[in-house]
C-alpha positions in Angstrom: 100.0 84.2 89.8 102.5 86.5 87.8 104.5 88.7 89.8 106.9 91.3 89.1 108.2 92.8 85.7 111.3 90.7 84.6 110.7 89.9 81.1 112.5 86.4 81.2 109.7 85.1 83.7 106.7 86.7 81.5 107.6 85.2 78.4 108.6 82.0 80.3 105.0 82.0 81.8 103.1 83.2 78.6 104.6 81.2 75.7 101.4 80.5 73.8 97.8 81.1 74.3 96.7 78.4 75.7 98.7 79.7 78.7 97.1 82.9 78.5 93.8 81.7 78.5 94.1 79.9 81.4 95.6 82.4 83.0 92.5 84.9 82.0 90.1 82.3 83.0 91.7 81.7 86.8 91.7 85.5 87.0 88.1 85.8 85.5 86.4 83.4 87.7 88.6 83.0 90.7 85.2 84.8 92.9 83.1 81.8 91.3 81.1 81.7 88.3 77.8 83.8 88.0 75.9 83.5 84.6 75.8 87.3 82.6 72.2 86.2 81.5 70.3 84.8 84.5 72.7 85.1 87.6 72.9 81.2 88.3 75.9 80.0 89.4 76.5 76.5 88.6 78.2 75.5 85.0 79.3 72.9 83.0 81.8 72.9 80.2 81.0 74.8 77.0 81.3 74.4 73.6 84.8 75.4 73.3 88.1 75.5 75.9 87.6 78.0 78.5 84.0 78.2 78.0 81.5 77.7 80.8 78.0 77.1 80.4 75.2 78.1 82.4 73.6 75.2 83.5 70.1 76.9 84.1 69.9 78.6 80.8 72.8 77.3 79.0 74.6 80.3 78.0 77.8 79.8 76.6 80.3 82.3 77.9 83.8 82.4 76.5 87.1 83.5 78.6 86.7 86.9 76.8 83.3 87.9 76.6 82.5 91.1 78.5 86.3 92.0 78.9 88.5 94.3 76.8 89.8 91.4 74.8 86.5 90.3 73.3 86.6 90.1 69.4 90.2 90.7 70.0 91.7 90.2 66.2 95.5 90.1 67.4 95.3 87.0 69.6 95.4 86.7 73.4 99.0 86.2 73.1 100.2 89.3 71.6 97.6 91.1 73.4 99.4 89.8 76.9 102.2 91.3 75.4 100.9 94.0 74.3 99.9 94.8 78.0 103.3 93.4 79.3 105.1 96.0 77.1 102.8 98.9 77.7 102.8 98.5 81.8 106.6 97.2 82.2 108.3 100.2 81.6 107.8 103.2 83.7 107.4 105.7 81.2 105.2 103.7 78.5 105.8 103.2 74.9 104.5 105.1 71.7 102.4 103.0 69.1 104.6 102.8 67.1 107.5 100.9 68.9 104.6 98.6 70.0 103.7 97.9 66.6 107.7 96.7 65.9 107.8 94.9 69.2 104.5 92.4 68.6 104.6 92.4 64.9 101.1 94.4 64.2 100.7 97.4 62.0 100.5 100.7 64.0 96.6 100.7 63.9 96.4 97.8 65.3 98.9 99.0 68.1 97.2 102.2 68.6 94.1 100.1 69.2 95.2 97.4 72.0 97.2 100.5 73.3 93.9 103.0 73.7 91.9 100.0 75.1 94.4 99.2 77.8 94.4 103.1 78.6 90.5 102.8 78.9 90.8 99.8 80.8 93.0 102.1 83.4 90.2 104.4 84.1 90.1 104.8 87.7 87.9 104.0 90.3 85.4 106.4 92.3 85.9 104.1 95.1 89.1 105.1 96.2 88.6 109.0 97.2 91.6 110.9 98.6 90.5 110.8 102.2 93.7 112.8 104.2 95.6 116.0 102.7 95.1 116.9 99.0 97.0 119.6 96.9 94.5 120.8 93.6 95.8 122.8 90.9 94.8 123.4 87.2 97.2 123.3 84.3 97.0 123.7 80.8 98.8 121.7 78.2 100.4 122.9 74.9 102.5 125.0 73.0 103.3 128.8 73.2 101.6 131.2 71.0 102.7 134.9 70.9 100.3 137.3 72.0 97.8 134.5 73.8 100.1 133.9 77.2 98.3 131.5 80.4 94.7 130.3 80.6 93.4 132.2 77.3 95.8 130.5 74.9 93.7 128.3 72.4 94.5 124.9 71.5 95.8 124.0 74.9 94.2 120.7 77.0 92.7 121.8 80.1 93.5 119.7 83.3 92.8 119.4 86.8 95.2 117.4 88.9 94.8 116.4 92.8 97.6 115.0 95.0 97.0 113.2 98.0 99.2 113.2 101.2 99.7 110.9 104.2 100.4 112.5 108.0 104.2 112.1 106.9 103.9 114.2 104.0 104.1 111.3 101.1 102.4 111.1 98.3 99.7 108.4 98.0 97.6 108.8 95.2 97.1 110.9 92.3 94.1 111.7 90.0 93.9 114.1 87.0 90.8 115.0 84.2 90.6 117.0 81.4 88.2 120.1 82.0 87.1 122.2 79.1 87.5 125.3 81.1 88.5 127.1 84.7 84.7 127.3 86.0 83.6 126.2 89.2 81.1 123.4 87.2 84.4 122.2 85.7 86.7 122.2 88.2 84.3 120.4 90.7 84.5 117.6 89.0 87.4 115.8 90.5 86.2 116.7 93.9 83.1 114.7 93.8 84.6 111.8 92.0 88.0 111.5 94.0 87.9 113.8 96.8 86.5 113.0 100.4 84.4 115.8 101.8 86.3 115.1 105.0 89.8 115.6 103.6 92.1 118.3 104.4 92.1 120.3 100.7 94.8 123.0 99.6 94.5 125.1 96.7 96.4 127.9 95.2 93.5 130.4 96.2 91.8 130.5 92.4 88.5 132.1 92.9 86.9 128.9 90.4 87.2 126.9 93.7 84.9 129.6 95.9 82.1 128.0 95.7 83.4 124.6 96.8 84.4 126.0 100.6 80.8 125.0 102.0 80.7 121.6 100.8 84.3 121.0 101.4 84.8 122.3 105.4 88.6 121.8 105.6 89.5 123.4 102.4 91.7 126.5 102.7 94.3 128.3 100.0 97.5 129.7 100.1 99.6 131.2 97.0 101.4 129.2 94.9 104.6 131.5 95.3 105.7 130.0 91.4 104.9 126.6 92.6 107.5 126.6 96.3 103.7 126.2 98.2 103.1 123.2 96.2 106.5 121.4 95.4 105.4 118.0 94.9 102.2 118.7 92.8 103.7 121.0 90.5 106.4 118.4 89.9 103.5 115.5 89.1 102.2 118.1 86.8 105.3 118.6 85.2 106.2 114.9 84.9 102.7 114.5 83.1 103.4 117.3 80.6 107.0 115.8 79.8 106.0 112.2 79.8 103.3 113.2 76.5 106.2 115.3 75.1 108.5 112.5 75.4 107.2 109.5 74.6 104.3 110.4 72.8 105.2 113.7 71.7 101.4 115.1 71.4 97.9 113.9 72.2 95.0 115.2 70.9 91.5 116.4 72.8 89.9 113.1 71.9 92.3 111.2 74.1 93.9 113.4 76.7 91.9 112.0 79.1 93.1 108.5 78.5 96.6 109.6 78.8 96.0 111.4 81.9 94.9 108.0 83.4 97.5 105.8 82.0 100.2 108.0 83.7 98.1 108.3 87.2 97.5 104.7 87.1 101.4 103.6 86.6 101.6 106.4 89.5 99.2 104.8 91.7 100.5 101.5 91.6 104.7 102.0 92.0 107.0 101.0 94.2 106.7 97.7 96.3 104.0 95.1 96.1 102.1 97.4 93.8 104.8 97.7 91.2 105.4 93.8 91.9 101.6 93.0 91.0 101.1 96.0 88.3 100.3 93.3 85.5 97.8 91.4 87.5 96.0 94.5 88.7 96.0 95.6 85.1 94.9 92.5 83.8 91.9 92.5 86.6 91.0 96.6 84.9 91.1 95.1 81.7 88.7 91.8 82.7 86.0 94.4 83.9 86.4 97.1 81.1 83.5 97.2 78.7 84.9 95.8 75.2 85.5 98.7 73.0 85.8 98.7 68.7 88.1 101.4 66.6 85.0 102.9 65.9 83.9 103.6 69.4 87.8 105.2 70.6 88.6 107.0 67.7 87.1 110.0 68.0 86.0 109.5 71.8 86.5 112.9 73.6 85.7 112.4 77.6 85.8 115.7 79.2 84.3 113.8 82.8 86.7 112.1 83.6 
C-alpha cells in the first residue's frame, strides 16, 4: 500500500492507468467481493481488465462503478494525481493551479476537486465523546452599519472541537447553518457530539434548549476568545484558508470547503498523515458518483 506524501514515491508507483486501476481494485475489494445486484460473493473475470462478473446473476462491475471515479473523463491516472495534489499540501490547492498541474481545463479541475471534497464528508459514526467546545461563526466581509450576525451576505457555520483529558485537540467538525436558532445550532450536536460528552459553549441563548439532552453541557463567557483559545484559533484558520487559498466560496459550496479543511485537520500528524492518501481513496470508493450538474448548484445546510 502507498504510504506517505513523498511526490517521488507517488509518481513512481502510479506511473500509468494500469497501476492506478490495479491499486483501486485491490482497495475496493480488499474485504471480498459482493455483487451489487444480488449480493452473491463469487465472481469471475469480466469483459474488460479489472471488471468482475457475478457468477450468480452475471452482473459485470467495473472497478470504478459505484465510486467517485464513475465515468471520470479525465482518466484514472490524472484523477489520482489530482487527489494527490489536493491532499499532499496541508493548505490544499485552487482549481486554477490544479488545472495547470494536471493539464486539464479549469472546469474539469473544479469538478474533480469538488468530487474529492464530496468524498471528504465526515462520518456520523465518529462522534466527539470526551471534552468538546462549540461556537458559531460567520465568514464574509464587513459592511458599514451592518456588523456581526446581522451582516447580510455572510455565510454562517457552527464549529465543534474535541479534546482529550490532556487538553490536546482530537477531531473537529464544522457545518453551515442558515441562522443562529436552536434548530440550526443543534445539527452539529445531533450528528457529531455524543450525549455523554462534556460540552462547553459561550452561553449564547440558542444552546439553552440542548441542556436537557446533553447533561454535561455548560457554558462560560468567551472573554474575547481567551476562554476558547484553541477553538477560536481553529475558526481563524478556516477563515484564513478560504481567503488565502481559494479567495472565496459561495454559499452553495461552503459545506464542501468546511469538510475539506476538517478532513485535513482530522488526519494530521503521525500515521494519520502518513496514510492520508489511502484514507481519502477509501472515501472516494464509497462516495456516490456525481456529475457537474449535480454539484454546481448544490447547497447543503445540513452538513
